[in-house]
C-alpha positions as CSV (number, residue, x, y, z in Angstrom):
1,M,-44.4,9.6,-20.2
2,V,-45.1,5.8,-19.5
3,H,-43.2,3.7,-22.0
4,V,-44.3,-0.2,-22.4
5,D,-42.4,-2.4,-24.8
6,R,-44.3,-4.9,-26.5
7,D,-43.6,-8.4,-27.6
8,R,-44.2,-8.5,-31.6
9,S,-44.7,-12.1,-31.7
10,G,-48.2,-11.6,-30.5
11,G,-47.6,-13.9,-27.4
12,L,-47.2,-13.0,-23.8
13,P,-44.0,-10.9,-23.4
14,R,-40.9,-13.1,-22.1
15,G,-41.3,-13.4,-17.9
16,Q,-44.9,-12.8,-18.0
17,D,-46.7,-14.9,-15.6
18,D,-49.5,-16.9,-17.6
19,H,-51.9,-16.1,-14.5
20,T,-51.7,-12.5,-15.1
21,Y,-53.6,-12.6,-18.1
22,A,-56.0,-15.7,-17.0
23,A,-59.1,-13.5,-17.8
24,G,-57.6,-11.8,-20.9
25,R,-55.4,-14.3,-22.8
26,T,-55.8,-13.6,-26.5
27,A,-53.5,-13.9,-29.5
28,D,-52.2,-10.7,-29.0
29,P,-52.3,-9.5,-25.2
30,W,-52.4,-5.9,-26.2
31,R,-55.7,-6.0,-27.2
32,Y,-57.2,-6.5,-23.7
33,R,-56.1,-2.7,-23.4
34,W,-59.7,-2.2,-24.6
35,V,-61.2,-4.2,-21.8
36,I,-59.2,-2.1,-19.5
37,L,-60.5,1.2,-21.0
38,G,-63.9,-0.2,-20.7
39,V,-63.5,-1.3,-17.2
40,A,-61.7,1.9,-16.0
41,T,-64.3,4.1,-18.0
42,F,-67.3,2.2,-16.3
43,T,-65.7,2.2,-13.0
44,Q,-65.4,6.2,-13.4
45,A,-68.8,6.6,-14.2
46,A,-70.3,4.1,-11.4
47,S,-68.1,6.0,-8.7
48,G,-69.1,9.5,-9.7
49,F,-72.6,8.5,-10.4
50,F,-74.2,10.0,-7.0
51,M,-71.7,13.3,-7.0
52,Q,-72.5,14.1,-10.6
53,G,-76.3,13.9,-9.9
54,I,-76.2,16.6,-7.1
55,G,-76.7,19.3,-9.3
56,A,-79.5,17.7,-11.2
57,L,-81.2,17.4,-7.5
58,G,-80.8,21.1,-6.7
59,V,-84.3,21.5,-6.5
60,H,-85.1,18.4,-4.9
61,L,-82.5,19.1,-1.9
62,Q,-83.5,22.3,-1.4
63,R,-86.9,22.0,-0.9
64,G,-86.3,18.6,1.0
65,L,-83.6,19.8,3.2
66,D,-84.7,23.8,3.2
67,L,-81.1,24.8,1.8
68,S,-79.9,28.0,0.3
69,T,-78.2,28.0,-3.1
70,A,-74.7,28.3,-0.7
71,Q,-75.3,25.3,1.1
72,L,-76.2,23.2,-2.1
73,G,-72.9,24.3,-3.5
74,L,-70.9,23.1,-0.1
75,L,-73.0,19.6,-0.5
76,L,-71.3,19.4,-4.4
77,S,-67.8,20.5,-2.4
78,A,-67.9,18.3,0.6
79,S,-67.2,15.2,-1.3
80,Q,-64.3,16.9,-2.7
81,L,-62.5,18.2,0.5
82,V,-60.9,14.7,1.3
83,P,-59.4,14.4,-2.2
84,L,-57.2,17.5,-1.3
85,V,-54.9,15.5,0.4
86,G,-56.3,12.0,-0.7
87,L,-55.1,12.7,-4.2
88,L,-51.8,12.8,-3.4
89,V,-51.9,9.8,-0.8
90,A,-53.5,8.0,-4.0
91,G,-50.7,9.1,-6.4
92,E,-48.1,7.6,-4.2
93,L,-49.7,4.4,-3.5
94,L,-50.4,3.8,-7.4
95,D,-46.6,4.2,-7.7
96,R,-46.0,1.5,-5.4
97,C,-49.3,-0.9,-5.5
98,D,-51.4,-2.8,-8.2
99,E,-53.9,-0.3,-9.4
100,R,-56.6,-3.2,-9.3
101,W,-56.6,-2.9,-5.3
102,V,-56.1,0.9,-4.9
103,V,-58.9,1.7,-7.3
104,G,-61.2,-1.2,-6.1
105,I,-61.1,-0.4,-2.6
106,G,-61.8,3.0,-3.0
107,A,-64.7,2.8,-5.3
108,G,-66.0,0.2,-2.7
109,V,-65.6,3.0,0.2
110,V,-67.9,5.0,-2.1
111,A,-70.5,2.6,-2.0
112,V,-70.8,1.8,1.5
113,S,-70.6,5.4,2.5
114,L,-73.4,6.0,0.2
115,A,-75.4,3.3,1.4
116,A,-75.2,4.6,4.9
117,G,-75.9,8.1,3.8
118,S,-79.3,7.4,3.2
119,L,-79.9,7.2,7.0
120,A,-78.4,10.6,7.6
121,P,-80.8,12.3,9.8
122,G,-80.0,16.0,8.0
123,Y,-77.9,18.4,6.3
124,A,-75.0,18.3,8.7
125,S,-74.7,14.4,8.6
126,L,-75.2,14.2,4.8
127,L,-72.1,16.6,4.7
128,L,-70.0,14.3,6.7
129,V,-71.0,11.1,4.8
130,L,-70.0,13.0,1.4
131,L,-66.5,13.8,3.0
132,V,-66.0,9.8,3.4
133,V,-67.3,9.4,0.0
134,G,-64.6,11.8,-1.4
135,A,-61.9,9.7,0.5
136,G,-62.8,6.6,-1.6
137,Y,-63.2,8.7,-4.6
138,S,-59.6,9.7,-4.2
139,T,-58.3,6.7,-5.6
140,V,-60.7,6.2,-8.7
141,Q,-59.5,9.4,-10.7
142,P,-55.9,9.2,-10.8
143,G,-56.0,5.0,-10.6
144,G,-58.1,4.7,-13.6
145,S,-55.9,7.6,-15.5
146,K,-52.7,6.0,-14.8
147,S,-54.3,2.4,-15.9
148,V,-54.9,3.6,-19.2
149,A,-51.9,5.7,-19.9
150,S,-50.0,2.4,-18.9
151,W,-51.9,0.2,-21.4
152,F,-52.0,2.8,-24.6
153,D,-49.0,4.4,-26.2
154,V,-48.8,8.1,-27.5
155,S,-50.5,7.5,-30.7
156,Q,-53.7,6.6,-29.2
157,R,-53.3,7.8,-25.3
158,G,-55.4,11.2,-26.2
159,L,-58.6,9.2,-27.4
160,A,-57.6,6.4,-24.6
161,M,-57.9,9.1,-22.1
162,G,-60.9,11.0,-23.6
163,I,-62.7,8.1,-23.7
164,R,-61.9,7.1,-19.9
165,Q,-62.4,10.9,-18.6
166,A,-65.9,10.4,-20.5
167,G,-66.9,8.2,-17.8
168,L,-67.1,11.1,-15.2
169,P,-69.7,12.9,-17.3
170,L,-71.3,10.0,-18.7
171,G,-72.4,9.2,-14.8
172,G,-73.7,12.5,-15.0
173,V,-75.7,11.7,-17.8
174,L,-77.5,9.0,-16.1
175,A,-77.7,10.4,-13.0
176,A,-79.4,13.6,-14.1
177,A,-81.9,11.3,-16.0
178,V,-83.1,8.8,-13.4
179,L,-82.1,10.6,-9.7
180,P,-84.5,13.5,-10.1
181,F,-87.3,11.1,-11.1
182,L,-86.2,8.5,-8.5
183,A,-86.4,11.3,-5.6
184,T,-89.8,12.7,-6.8
185,A,-91.0,9.1,-6.5
186,L,-89.5,7.9,-3.4
187,G,-87.5,10.8,-1.7
188,W,-83.8,11.7,-1.8
189,R,-82.6,9.3,0.3
190,A,-83.6,6.8,-2.3
191,T,-81.0,8.4,-4.7
192,L,-78.1,7.8,-2.2
193,V,-78.9,4.1,-2.0
194,A,-79.0,3.9,-5.9
195,G,-75.7,5.5,-6.2
196,G,-74.4,3.3,-3.5
197,L,-75.2,0.0,-5.5
198,V,-74.0,1.7,-8.8
199,A,-70.4,2.5,-7.4
200,L,-70.4,-1.0,-5.9
201,L,-70.8,-2.5,-9.5
202,G,-67.8,-0.1,-10.3
203,A,-65.4,-1.6,-7.6
204,V,-66.4,-5.1,-8.5
205,A,-66.0,-4.8,-12.2
206,F,-62.4,-2.9,-11.8
207,M,-61.2,-5.9,-9.3
208,A,-62.4,-8.4,-11.6
209,F,-61.2,-7.3,-14.9
210,Y,-58.0,-5.0,-14.3
211,R,-54.7,-6.5,-15.3
212,R,-51.1,-5.0,-15.4
213,P,-49.8,-4.5,-18.9
214,P,-46.9,-6.9,-20.2
215,D,-43.5,-6.3,-18.9
216,H,-44.9,-4.5,-15.6
217,G,-42.8,-5.3,-12.7
218,P,-43.6,-4.3,-9.4
219,S,-43.3,-0.7,-9.8
220,Q,-44.0,0.0,-13.6
221,D,-42.6,3.4,-13.6
222,G,-40.4,3.3,-10.6
223,G,-38.1,0.2,-12.0
224,P,-38.0,-3.2,-10.2
225,D,-37.5,-2.2,-6.7
226,G,-39.8,0.9,-7.3
227,A,-36.6,2.9,-5.9
228,R,-37.9,6.2,-7.8
229,S,-41.4,6.2,-6.3
230,R,-39.8,6.3,-3.0
231,A,-37.8,9.4,-3.4
232,P,-38.4,12.4,-0.7
233,L,-41.8,13.9,-1.0
234,K,-39.8,17.4,-1.0
235,S,-37.9,16.7,-4.2
236,R,-41.1,15.0,-5.6
237,L,-42.7,18.5,-4.9
238,R,-40.3,20.5,-7.2
239,M,-42.3,19.4,-10.2
240,L,-44.7,22.2,-9.2
241,R,-42.3,24.8,-10.4
242,E,-41.7,23.2,-13.7
243,P,-43.4,25.5,-16.7
244,S,-45.6,22.6,-17.8
245,M,-46.9,21.8,-14.7
246,V,-47.7,25.6,-14.0
247,K,-49.4,25.6,-17.1
248,I,-51.4,22.5,-16.1
249,L,-52.4,23.9,-12.6
250,L,-53.6,27.3,-14.0
251,S,-55.6,25.8,-16.8
252,G,-57.0,23.2,-14.7
253,T,-58.0,25.8,-11.8
254,S,-59.9,28.0,-14.2
255,M,-61.9,25.2,-16.1
256,V,-62.4,23.1,-12.9
257,S,-64.1,26.2,-11.5
258,V,-66.3,26.2,-14.8
259,H,-67.1,22.5,-14.3
260,G,-68.3,23.3,-10.7
261,G,-70.6,26.2,-11.9
262,L,-72.3,24.2,-14.6
263,G,-73.0,21.6,-11.6
264,V,-74.6,24.3,-9.3
265,L,-76.0,26.9,-11.3
266,T,-77.4,25.5,-14.7
267,V,-80.6,24.1,-13.5
268,L,-81.2,27.1,-11.4
269,H,-80.3,29.4,-14.2
270,L,-82.5,27.8,-16.6
271,H,-85.4,27.6,-14.2
272,E,-85.1,31.2,-12.6
273,T,-83.6,33.1,-15.5
274,A,-84.8,31.7,-18.3
275,S,-88.3,30.4,-17.3
276,V,-87.5,26.6,-17.9
277,G,-89.9,24.5,-16.0
278,E,-88.0,22.1,-13.2
279,T,-88.3,18.8,-15.4
280,A,-87.3,20.7,-18.7
281,A,-84.3,22.0,-16.8
282,A,-83.2,18.8,-15.5
283,L,-83.4,17.3,-18.8
284,V,-81.2,20.1,-20.2
285,F,-78.5,19.3,-17.4
286,V,-78.7,15.6,-19.0
287,A,-78.0,17.5,-22.4
288,V,-75.2,19.4,-21.0
289,Q,-73.6,15.8,-19.3
290,A,-74.1,14.5,-22.9
291,A,-71.7,17.4,-24.3
292,G,-69.4,17.0,-21.9
293,V,-69.0,13.0,-23.0
294,A,-68.6,13.7,-26.6
295,G,-66.5,16.8,-25.8
296,R,-64.1,14.5,-23.5
297,I,-63.8,12.2,-26.5
298,C,-63.4,14.4,-29.6
299,L,-61.4,17.1,-27.9
300,A,-59.0,14.1,-27.0
301,A,-59.0,12.4,-30.0
302,W,-58.2,15.9,-31.8
303,S,-55.1,16.3,-29.5
304,D,-53.6,12.8,-30.8
305,R,-53.6,14.8,-33.9
306,S,-52.9,18.5,-33.0
307,A,-49.6,19.3,-34.8
308,S,-49.3,22.2,-32.1
309,G,-49.5,19.7,-29.0
310,R,-52.2,18.9,-26.8
311,Y,-52.0,22.1,-24.5
312,T,-53.3,24.1,-27.9
313,V,-56.6,22.2,-27.4
314,V,-56.8,23.2,-23.6
315,A,-56.4,26.6,-24.7
316,A,-59.0,26.7,-27.5
317,C,-61.7,24.9,-24.7
318,M,-60.9,27.8,-22.5
319,I,-61.5,30.4,-25.2
320,A,-64.6,28.7,-26.1
321,V,-65.8,28.8,-22.2
322,A,-64.9,32.4,-21.8
323,A,-66.9,33.2,-24.7
324,G,-70.0,30.8,-23.5
325,T,-70.3,32.3,-20.0
326,A,-69.8,35.9,-21.5
327,V,-73.1,35.4,-23.8
328,L,-75.3,34.0,-20.7
329,M,-74.9,37.8,-19.3
330,T,-76.6,39.2,-22.2
331,P,-80.4,39.0,-23.0
332,L,-79.5,35.6,-24.8
333,G,-79.2,34.2,-21.2
334,R,-82.6,34.9,-20.3
335,S,-83.9,33.3,-23.6
336,P,-84.9,29.6,-23.0
337,A,-83.9,28.3,-26.1
338,A,-80.8,30.4,-26.5
339,A,-80.1,29.5,-22.8
340,C,-80.0,25.9,-23.4
341,L,-77.9,25.9,-26.4
342,L,-75.3,27.7,-24.6
343,F,-75.1,25.4,-21.8
344,V,-75.0,22.4,-24.2
345,W,-72.0,25.0,-25.7
346,L,-70.4,25.0,-22.2
347,G,-71.1,21.3,-21.5
348,F,-68.6,20.4,-24.6
349,F,-66.1,22.4,-23.6
350,G,-66.2,23.0,-20.3
351,I,-66.6,19.4,-19.3
352,G,-64.9,18.3,-22.5
353,W,-61.2,19.9,-21.9
354,Y,-60.5,17.2,-19.1
355,G,-59.6,14.5,-21.7
356,P,-56.6,16.1,-23.6
357,W,-55.8,17.9,-20.0
358,V,-54.9,14.5,-18.3
359,A,-53.6,13.0,-21.2
360,Y,-51.3,16.2,-21.4
361,V,-50.2,15.8,-17.4
362,A,-49.5,12.2,-18.0
363,E,-47.1,12.7,-20.9
364,S,-45.5,15.5,-18.9
365,A,-44.8,13.6,-16.0
366,P,-41.0,12.6,-15.0
367,P,-40.1,8.8,-15.2
368,G,-41.3,6.9,-12.4
369,K,-43.9,9.9,-11.2
370,T,-46.7,9.4,-13.4
371,G,-49.3,8.3,-10.5
372,F,-47.6,11.2,-8.3
373,A,-47.9,13.8,-11.0
374,L,-51.3,13.1,-11.8
375,G,-52.2,13.0,-8.1
376,L,-50.5,16.4,-7.4
377,A,-51.9,17.9,-10.4
378,M,-55.4,16.9,-9.4
379,A,-54.8,17.6,-5.8
380,V,-53.9,21.2,-6.5
381,T,-56.9,21.8,-8.5
382,Q,-59.2,20.2,-6.1
383,I,-58.7,23.5,-4.4
384,A,-61.3,25.0,-7.3
385,V,-63.2,22.0,-6.8
386,I,-63.9,22.7,-3.3
387,L,-64.3,26.4,-3.5
388,A,-66.0,27.2,-6.6
389,P,-69.5,25.6,-5.9
390,P,-70.1,27.3,-2.7
391,A,-68.5,30.4,-3.7
392,L,-70.5,30.7,-6.9
393,G,-73.7,29.9,-4.8
394,L,-72.9,32.8,-2.4
395,L,-72.5,35.2,-5.1
396,R,-75.7,34.3,-6.5
397,D,-77.0,34.6,-3.1
398,L,-75.6,37.9,-2.3
399,S,-76.4,39.3,-6.1
400,H,-79.8,38.0,-6.4
401,S,-78.5,37.6,-10.1
402,F,-76.5,34.9,-12.0
403,T,-74.7,37.7,-14.0
404,L,-71.8,38.1,-11.6
405,C,-71.4,34.3,-11.5
406,W,-71.2,34.0,-15.4
407,G,-68.7,37.3,-15.4
408,V,-66.1,36.2,-12.9
409,L,-65.7,32.5,-14.8
410,S,-65.5,34.2,-18.0
411,A,-62.8,36.8,-17.0
412,V,-60.7,34.3,-15.3
413,T,-60.8,31.8,-18.1
414,A,-60.1,33.9,-20.5
415,A,-57.0,35.7,-18.5
416,V,-55.5,32.2,-18.2
417,A,-55.8,31.2,-21.5
418,V,-53.7,34.3,-22.3
419,V,-51.3,34.2,-20.0
420,T,-50.5,30.4,-20.5
421,T,-50.9,30.3,-24.2
422,R,-48.3,33.3,-24.4
423,A,-46.0,31.6,-21.9
424,G,-45.9,28.5,-24.0
425,R,-44.4,30.8,-26.9
426,R,-41.7,32.1,-25.2
427,P,-38.0,30.6,-25.7
């Protein structure tokens, strides 16, 4: 857990340089935490804008590049491949360096590579561009989470994390609302240019407004010399055996798979199975992402007040998702109205779970290892981020039905909910 000591006099803490808060000096410097929360949320939304919009572009990309469902799923996974290692590297950098530069430079890489991607001659080169996008994005997710965790104490950390993590589906809402129409008018290449410009705004905003919290030394969690952050990697990886980390990884892997499934299958299911038009299906995807925004905030706020702890909220999300995906396999999944409502339900819980989950990760981390713990948890779950979309797309292509996809997600999520909840009750 990250601890910070506040100066109750309302001024800057002893030893704090005035220039640190030149852009945020107020009677109470801790009020600046809301600025930090706002800029971290905006940067998250801006950096993930294009990647979250790929699902809404599914029909356009399939038509423009002559793609199968599996190839479309691979596009979603391409930007998530490098973070498998990049998140660990980013976690180490965040424990040693100023978050401003780590996050700002990473978001800048996203912007430049997307702009370059608009010149990609075909599918293979677009995959390569998205690999570079993923390298830059590796710093944004753990960096923004660590930034918010260091500014908010435990009584508000869940809500703050929920708002900040809402940036990802918020970017998806905007992307799903804008990119399909931009692709229709100007072609899919124009959507990459738009994504690059939005990511650039996020990079500039974070570097301009981010400040470290009061009493933040050269290494917030590692002490004045950052010695603890330089512990051997092997010793730091031992936290994988901690019961809390096991629960984190199992729950994160199952729910990330659900999130990936929603990204690649929602519009296709509505269009092909529920007979919803292309434009209407894209608008439903906007509603799904909006429900995810609301879920990340509401569920995280609930976790702040949950007497049984944050993980109870995560478990409740898994149960809700298992039920929703199971119902999609029934005749209700073929009804346009019922299917739309089910996807909104899945958006609320299947995307909203991330807020309380990240807060649980931050508070379960050993002292001095918050950045590494966040990077480690996100890196391991990144395996599911990479594999789930193309695997689910392949299942769809082979079975010529969405039933098997939803059945696998429902069964795995329900099993993880049962196993991790029962393990948490043991002495």
